[in-house]
C-alpha positions as CSV (number, residue, x, y, z in Angstrom):
1,M,88.8,87.7,111.9
2,T,88.0,90.7,109.8
3,Q,86.9,89.6,106.3
4,Y,87.9,91.7,103.4
5,A,85.3,91.1,100.6
6,V,83.5,92.9,97.8
7,T,79.9,92.4,98.6
8,N,77.9,94.2,95.9
9,P,75.2,96.2,97.7
10,A,73.0,96.4,94.6
11,T,72.6,92.6,94.6
12,G,73.8,91.4,98.0
13,E,76.2,89.0,96.3
14,V,79.8,88.4,97.5
15,E,81.9,88.9,94.3
16,K,85.4,88.5,95.6
17,T,87.2,87.9,98.9
18,F,90.7,88.9,100.0
19,P,92.8,87.2,102.8
20,T,93.3,89.1,106.0
21,A,97.0,89.8,106.6
22,T,99.0,87.4,108.8
23,D,100.8,88.7,111.8
24,D,104.1,88.2,110.0
25,Q,102.8,90.3,107.1
26,V,101.9,93.1,109.5
27,R,105.4,93.0,111.1
28,T,107.0,93.1,107.7
29,A,104.8,96.1,106.6
30,I,105.9,98.1,109.6
31,E,109.5,97.3,109.0
32,V,109.5,98.2,105.3
33,A,107.6,101.5,106.0
34,H,110.1,102.3,108.7
35,R,113.1,101.7,106.5
36,A,111.5,103.7,103.7
37,F,111.1,106.7,106.1
38,S,114.9,106.8,106.7
39,D,115.5,107.7,103.0
40,W,112.2,109.5,102.2
41,R,112.7,112.0,105.1
42,Q,115.9,113.1,103.4
43,S,114.5,113.2,99.9
44,D,114.4,116.4,97.8
45,V,111.1,118.2,98.1
46,A,110.9,118.4,94.3
47,A,111.1,114.6,94.2
48,R,108.2,114.3,96.6
49,A,106.2,116.7,94.4
50,A,107.0,114.8,91.3
51,L,105.7,111.5,92.9
52,L,102.4,113.2,93.9
53,N,102.0,114.6,90.4
54,R,102.6,111.2,88.8
55,V,100.0,109.7,91.2
56,A,97.5,112.3,90.2
57,D,98.2,111.5,86.5
58,L,97.5,107.8,87.1
59,Y,94.2,108.5,89.0
60,A,93.1,110.6,86.0
61,E,94.1,108.0,83.5
62,R,92.3,105.2,85.4
63,R,89.2,107.3,86.3
64,E,86.6,105.0,84.7
65,A,88.0,101.8,86.1
66,L,88.4,103.2,89.6
67,A,84.8,104.4,89.5
68,E,83.6,100.9,88.4
69,I,85.4,99.4,91.4
70,I,83.6,101.4,94.1
71,A,80.2,101.1,92.3
72,R,80.6,97.4,93.0
73,E,82.1,97.8,96.5
74,M,79.8,100.3,98.0
75,G,77.1,101.3,95.4
76,K,78.3,104.7,94.3
77,P,76.8,105.8,91.0
78,L,79.5,106.0,88.3
79,F,79.0,109.7,87.7
80,Q,79.6,110.5,91.4
81,G,82.5,108.1,91.5
82,G,84.1,110.0,88.7
83,I,83.6,113.2,90.6
84,E,85.4,111.6,93.6
85,I,88.3,110.7,91.4
86,D,88.5,114.3,90.1
87,I,88.7,115.6,93.7
88,V,91.4,113.1,94.5
89,V,93.4,114.3,91.5
90,S,93.1,117.9,92.7
91,I,94.3,116.9,96.2
92,Y,97.5,115.3,94.9
93,R,98.1,118.2,92.6
94,Y,97.5,120.8,95.4
95,Y,100.1,119.3,97.7
96,A,102.5,118.8,94.8
97,E,102.2,122.4,93.9
98,Q,101.8,124.0,97.3
99,G,103.9,121.6,99.4
100,P,107.3,123.1,98.8
101,S,106.1,126.6,100.0
102,L,104.2,125.0,102.9
103,L,107.5,123.2,103.9
104,A,109.6,126.4,103.8
105,D,111.4,127.4,107.0
106,E,109.5,130.0,109.1
107,P,112.0,132.7,110.4
108,L,111.7,133.9,114.0
109,S,113.2,137.0,115.7
110,P,114.6,135.8,119.1
111,S,114.5,138.5,121.8
112,S,117.9,137.0,123.0
113,G,119.5,137.8,119.7
114,G,120.8,135.6,117.0
115,S,118.4,133.9,114.6
116,A,116.0,131.1,114.6
117,V,113.7,129.2,112.2
118,I,110.9,126.6,112.5
119,R,111.9,123.7,110.2
120,K,109.1,121.3,109.2
121,Q,109.9,117.6,109.1
122,G,107.9,114.4,109.0
123,L,107.5,112.2,112.1
124,G,107.8,108.7,110.6
125,V,105.5,105.9,109.9
126,L,101.7,106.8,110.0
127,L,98.7,104.5,110.1
128,G,95.6,105.5,108.2
129,I,92.3,103.8,109.1
130,M,89.8,104.8,106.4
131,P,86.1,104.3,105.7
132,W,84.0,102.9,102.8
133,N,81.9,105.9,101.9
134,F,84.5,107.8,99.9
135,P,87.1,105.1,99.3
136,Y,89.6,107.2,97.3
137,Y,89.0,110.7,98.6
138,Q,89.3,109.9,102.3
139,V,92.7,108.2,101.6
140,A,94.0,111.0,99.4
141,R,93.4,113.7,102.0
142,F,95.4,111.7,104.5
143,V,98.2,110.4,102.2
144,A,99.0,113.4,100.0
145,P,100.1,115.9,102.7
146,N,101.9,113.4,104.8
147,L,104.0,112.0,101.9
148,M,104.8,115.6,101.1
149,L,106.0,116.0,104.6
150,G,108.3,113.0,104.4
151,N,106.2,110.6,106.4
152,T,105.5,107.0,105.1
153,I,102.1,105.4,105.1
154,L,100.4,102.2,106.3
155,L,96.8,102.1,105.0
156,K,94.1,99.9,106.6
157,H,91.0,100.4,104.5
158,A,87.4,99.3,105.3
159,P,86.9,95.6,105.0
160,Q,84.3,96.2,102.2
161,C,86.8,98.2,100.1
162,P,89.7,95.7,99.4
163,E,89.7,96.1,95.6
164,S,89.9,99.9,95.7
165,A,92.6,99.6,98.4
166,A,94.6,97.3,96.1
167,A,94.1,99.7,93.2
168,M,95.5,102.6,95.2
169,E,98.6,100.7,96.2
170,Q,99.1,99.7,92.6
171,I,99.0,103.4,91.6
172,F,101.8,104.2,93.9
173,R,103.9,101.2,92.6
174,D,103.2,102.3,89.0
175,A,104.1,105.9,89.9
176,G,107.6,104.8,91.0
177,A,107.2,105.0,94.8
178,A,109.9,103.2,96.7
179,E,109.0,100.1,98.6
180,G,107.5,101.1,101.9
181,L,106.3,104.6,101.1
182,Y,102.7,103.4,100.8
183,V,101.7,100.0,102.1
184,N,98.2,98.6,101.8
185,L,97.4,96.4,104.8
186,Y,94.4,94.0,105.1
187,A,94.6,94.1,108.8
188,S,92.1,93.0,111.5
189,N,91.1,95.5,114.2
190,E,93.4,93.6,116.6
191,Q,96.3,93.9,114.3
192,A,95.6,97.6,113.8
193,A,95.9,98.0,117.6
194,T,99.3,96.2,117.4
195,V,100.4,98.6,114.7
196,I,99.4,101.7,116.7
197,A,101.3,100.4,119.7
198,D,104.5,99.7,117.7
199,S,107.3,102.2,118.6
200,R,108.2,102.8,115.0
201,V,104.7,104.1,114.2
202,Q,104.3,107.8,115.1
203,G,100.6,108.5,114.6
204,V,97.2,107.4,113.4
205,S,94.5,109.1,111.4
206,L,91.0,107.7,111.4
207,T,87.9,108.7,109.6
208,G,84.9,106.7,110.7
209,S,82.4,106.3,113.5
210,E,82.5,107.6,117.1
211,R,82.9,104.1,118.4
212,A,85.9,103.4,116.2
213,G,87.4,106.8,116.9
214,A,87.1,106.3,120.7
215,A,88.7,102.9,120.5
216,V,91.6,104.1,118.4
217,A,92.1,107.2,120.5
218,E,92.3,105.0,123.6
219,I,95.0,102.8,122.2
220,A,96.9,105.8,120.8
221,G,96.7,107.6,124.1
222,R,98.1,104.6,126.1
223,N,101.0,104.6,123.6
224,L,101.5,108.4,123.5
225,K,100.7,108.6,119.8
226,K,99.4,111.6,117.9
227,V,95.8,111.1,116.6
228,V,93.6,112.9,114.0
229,L,89.9,111.9,114.1
230,E,87.3,112.8,111.6
231,L,84.0,111.3,112.9
232,G,80.3,111.7,112.5
233,G,78.1,114.7,112.0
234,A,74.5,115.8,112.2
235,D,75.0,119.0,110.2
236,P,72.4,121.7,110.2
237,F,71.2,123.3,106.9
238,I,69.6,126.6,107.9
239,V,67.2,128.3,105.5
240,L,66.3,131.8,106.6
241,E,63.1,133.6,105.5
242,D,65.0,135.7,103.0
243,A,66.8,132.8,101.3
244,D,66.7,132.1,97.6
245,L,64.1,129.2,97.7
246,E,65.1,127.5,94.5
247,L,68.8,127.5,95.3
248,A,68.2,126.3,98.9
249,V,66.0,123.4,97.7
250,Q,68.6,122.4,95.0
251,Q,71.5,122.5,97.5
252,A,69.6,120.7,100.2
253,L,68.7,117.9,97.8
254,I,72.3,117.4,96.7
255,G,73.7,118.0,100.2
256,R,71.4,115.3,101.7
257,F,71.0,112.7,99.0
258,A,74.3,112.6,97.1
259,N,76.2,109.3,97.8
260,A,72.8,108.0,99.1
261,G,73.2,110.4,102.1
262,Q,76.2,108.5,103.3
263,A,78.5,111.4,104.1
264,C,79.7,112.7,107.4
265,N,79.1,116.3,106.4
266,A,75.8,115.7,104.6
267,A,72.9,118.1,105.3
268,K,71.2,116.0,108.0
269,R,69.0,118.5,109.8
270,I,67.2,121.1,107.5
271,L,66.0,124.0,109.6
272,V,63.6,126.3,107.8
273,D,62.2,129.6,109.0
274,R,58.4,129.1,109.5
275,R,57.6,131.9,107.1
276,L,59.2,129.9,104.3
277,H,58.6,126.5,105.6
278,D,55.5,125.4,103.7
279,D,56.8,126.6,100.3
280,F,60.2,124.9,101.0
281,L,58.6,121.6,102.1
282,D,56.4,121.5,99.0
283,A,59.3,122.2,96.6
284,F,61.7,119.9,98.5
285,Q,59.1,117.0,98.5
286,Q,58.8,117.3,94.7
287,A,62.6,117.3,94.3
288,V,63.0,114.2,96.6
289,E,60.3,112.3,94.7
290,S,62.2,113.1,91.4
291,I,65.4,111.4,92.5
292,A,66.4,108.7,90.0
293,V,67.2,105.5,91.9
294,G,68.8,102.8,90.0
295,A,71.9,100.6,89.2
296,P,75.1,102.5,90.0
297,Q,76.3,101.7,86.4
298,D,73.3,103.4,84.9
299,D,74.2,107.0,83.7
300,A,70.7,108.2,84.6
301,T,71.1,107.1,88.3
302,F,71.5,109.8,90.9
303,M,71.1,107.4,93.9
304,G,72.2,103.8,94.2
305,P,71.8,101.3,97.1
306,L,73.1,101.9,100.6
307,S,76.5,100.5,101.2
308,S,75.4,97.3,102.9
309,E,72.5,95.4,104.4
310,S,73.6,96.3,107.9
311,A,73.6,100.0,107.0
312,L,70.1,99.6,105.6
313,E,68.9,97.8,108.8
314,T,70.3,100.6,111.0
315,L,68.5,103.3,109.0
316,E,65.3,101.4,108.9
317,A,65.3,101.0,112.7
318,Q,65.9,104.8,113.2
319,V,63.0,105.7,110.8
320,Q,60.6,103.1,112.3
321,D,61.3,104.3,115.8
322,A,60.6,108.0,114.8
323,V,57.4,107.1,113.0
324,A,56.2,105.0,116.0
325,Q,56.6,108.1,118.2
326,G,54.8,110.5,115.8
327,A,57.1,111.5,113.1
328,R,55.4,112.1,109.7
329,V,56.6,110.5,106.5
330,V,56.1,113.1,103.8
331,T,57.5,110.7,101.1
332,G,59.4,107.4,101.0
333,G,60.1,105.6,104.3
334,R,60.4,102.1,103.0
335,R,62.9,99.5,101.9
336,L,62.6,98.8,98.1
337,D,61.4,95.4,97.2
338,R,64.5,94.1,95.3
339,P,67.6,92.2,96.2
340,G,70.3,94.3,97.8
341,A,70.4,97.3,100.2
342,W,67.9,99.6,98.6
343,Y,65.9,102.3,100.4
344,E,63.6,105.0,99.1
345,P,64.6,108.6,99.2
346,T,62.7,109.7,102.3
347,L,61.5,113.0,103.8
348,L,60.3,113.3,107.4
349,T,58.8,116.0,109.6
350,D,57.5,116.3,113.1
351,V,60.7,114.8,114.6
352,T,61.0,115.7,118.3
353,P,63.8,115.4,121.0
354,E,62.2,112.2,122.4
355,M,63.1,110.3,119.3
356,R,66.5,108.6,118.8
357,L,66.6,110.0,115.3
358,F,66.7,113.6,116.7
359,H,70.0,112.9,118.5
360,E,71.7,110.2,116.3
361,E,73.5,110.6,113.0
362,L,71.4,109.5,110.0
363,F,73.7,107.8,107.5
364,G,71.4,107.3,104.5
365,P,68.9,108.9,102.2
366,V,66.6,110.4,104.8
367,A,66.0,114.1,105.2
368,V,64.4,115.7,108.2
369,V,62.9,119.2,108.0
370,Y,62.2,121.3,111.1
371,P,60.3,124.6,111.2
372,V,62.0,127.3,113.3
373,D,60.8,130.7,114.5
374,G,63.6,133.0,113.4
375,E,67.3,132.9,113.5
376,E,67.6,132.6,117.3
377,E,65.7,129.3,117.3
378,A,67.7,128.2,114.2
379,V,71.0,128.7,116.0
380,R,69.8,127.1,119.2
381,L,68.5,124.0,117.4
382,A,71.6,123.8,115.2
383,N,73.9,123.8,118.2
384,D,71.6,121.3,120.1
385,S,73.8,118.3,119.0
386,A,76.7,116.3,120.2
387,Y,78.3,116.8,116.8
388,G,80.0,119.8,115.3
389,L,81.3,119.0,111.9
390,G,79.8,121.4,109.3
391,A,76.8,123.7,108.8
392,V,75.1,125.6,106.0
393,I,73.3,128.9,106.0
394,H,71.1,130.2,103.2
395,S,70.2,133.9,103.3
396,R,70.3,136.9,100.9
397,D,71.7,139.0,103.8
398,I,75.4,138.1,103.7
399,E,76.3,140.1,106.8
400,R,73.6,138.4,108.8
401,A,74.7,135.0,107.6
402,Q,78.3,135.8,108.6
403,R,77.1,136.8,112.1
404,L,75.2,133.5,112.5
405,A,78.2,131.6,111.2
406,V,80.3,132.8,114.1
407,R,77.7,131.5,116.6
408,L,77.4,128.0,115.1
409,E,79.3,125.2,116.9
410,A,80.9,123.7,113.8
411,G,84.3,123.3,112.2
412,M,83.1,124.5,108.8
413,V,80.2,126.8,107.7
414,H,79.1,127.2,104.1
415,I,76.9,130.2,103.1
416,N,74.5,130.0,100.1
417,E,75.9,126.7,98.9
418,G,75.7,123.1,100.0
419,P,78.2,121.2,102.1
420,G,81.4,120.3,100.2
421,S,85.1,119.9,100.2
422,A,88.1,121.1,98.2
423,A,91.8,120.5,98.3
424,E,92.7,123.9,99.5
425,L,90.0,124.1,102.2
426,P,90.7,122.7,105.7
427,F,88.2,120.0,106.7
428,G,87.3,118.9,110.3
429,G,85.0,119.5,113.2
430,V,84.6,120.0,116.9
431,K,82.7,118.3,119.8
432,R,82.1,114.6,119.0
433,S,82.9,115.1,115.3
434,G,86.5,114.7,116.2
435,F,89.6,116.8,116.2
436,G,92.4,117.8,113.9
437,R,92.2,119.1,110.3
438,E,92.8,117.6,106.9
439,L,93.3,119.4,103.5
440,G,94.5,122.9,102.8
441,P,97.6,124.2,104.6
442,D,96.3,122.7,107.9
443,G,96.6,119.2,106.3
444,M,100.3,119.5,106.6
445,G,100.1,120.8,110.2
446,E,99.2,117.6,112.0
447,F,101.8,114.9,111.7
448,V,104.8,117.2,111.5
449,N,107.8,118.0,113.7
450,R,108.0,121.8,113.8
451,K,111.6,121.8,114.8
452,L,113.2,124.9,116.2
453,V,116.7,125.6,114.9
454,K,118.4,128.5,116.9
455,L,121.7,130.2,116.2
456,A,123.3,132.1,119.0
457,S,124.0,135.8,118.5
458,G,127.3,136.4,116.7
459,T,127.3,132.9,115.1
460,K,128.3,132.9,111.5
461,S,126.3,130.6,109.2
């Protein structure tokens, strides 16, 4: 059975456990969400917007308490946890404000005469399977657009995030959501498979690993259910010879080490033109060595522990394998000698295709810098990956950067800034990074019935 528990990664101690749902509780959750959809689908759009705005208000009011929860659950420093809450607030506000216009009918001009519109309606009950690394943000970008569409939500959070999962469900209750609009479900993987197969459930969105995505997609495919998958990434961070060195170093540091490097769109492969490489490496090393590692509750902390002991062991194995095959540790490279899942901010070079680290996603505070001979090699190496989530280009020549952006096999490209996310910007990737989009207008374009309504020529409305 899946165990839902708060295991503090800063100490390794289990602080609280939560019971996994019974099969009866799972059946009841599906039923109440299905009943809620019958009414919610017919609700006034203004009422949906009002609910999302009230949810945003409550997140803002509870900002400090919510950040404290995830500091204990997965080790996020309080300052970064607060920023995550701010983004969540912006997401609920965005869909409350833009949702009505995004739901407006789209008129068509039929060649056969008459008139026609595309009317956008929800599909029904949706299952969200969410990860631990951004416990509130990942949920918000799935929930907000789909509630605005008129769908209802079953939410299976990561087993290490039961307290934040409960806090989110409480926010919806306190905002006045009807029973069944948003249901937190401490389900096992086997129970999640049962939910996906249920005829009343119309789709599933998963953010997580390739392995989890493939398993969910297989079950959904057998049951003809719509799926959105946001999976891993090995995002390139390209620094051309004409880049602003200070800006590139600053953005690479934040893009790689924020949230202890545990982000799907983090800057995981830093590709630097050889003409700038040595200067970049020296400056980047100094920046990495200046990272403040400490307790998540300490205001001075930039980087806390990894999320769990298992995450630390995986990262250790990847680094040790690379070093054994000739990779050079510029700085870091070791577990910290203290209780909990602590690892030094690490910088590696001389990583080659023979090493597993070259091909696998690094989900932790390890940066790899590669020298490249010009933009052609930068593009080739950037695209030499099974993943295609995001990418970054730093160059003072904006037209050149724009041309390179077109050639990168990625769902998102940022120029002269680090990787990031915003409520109004679509988020998603290609290749083994998944399919579908969240956020922005596209966030309301996945689990939607784009229904054609056609009036014959001469019909009076």
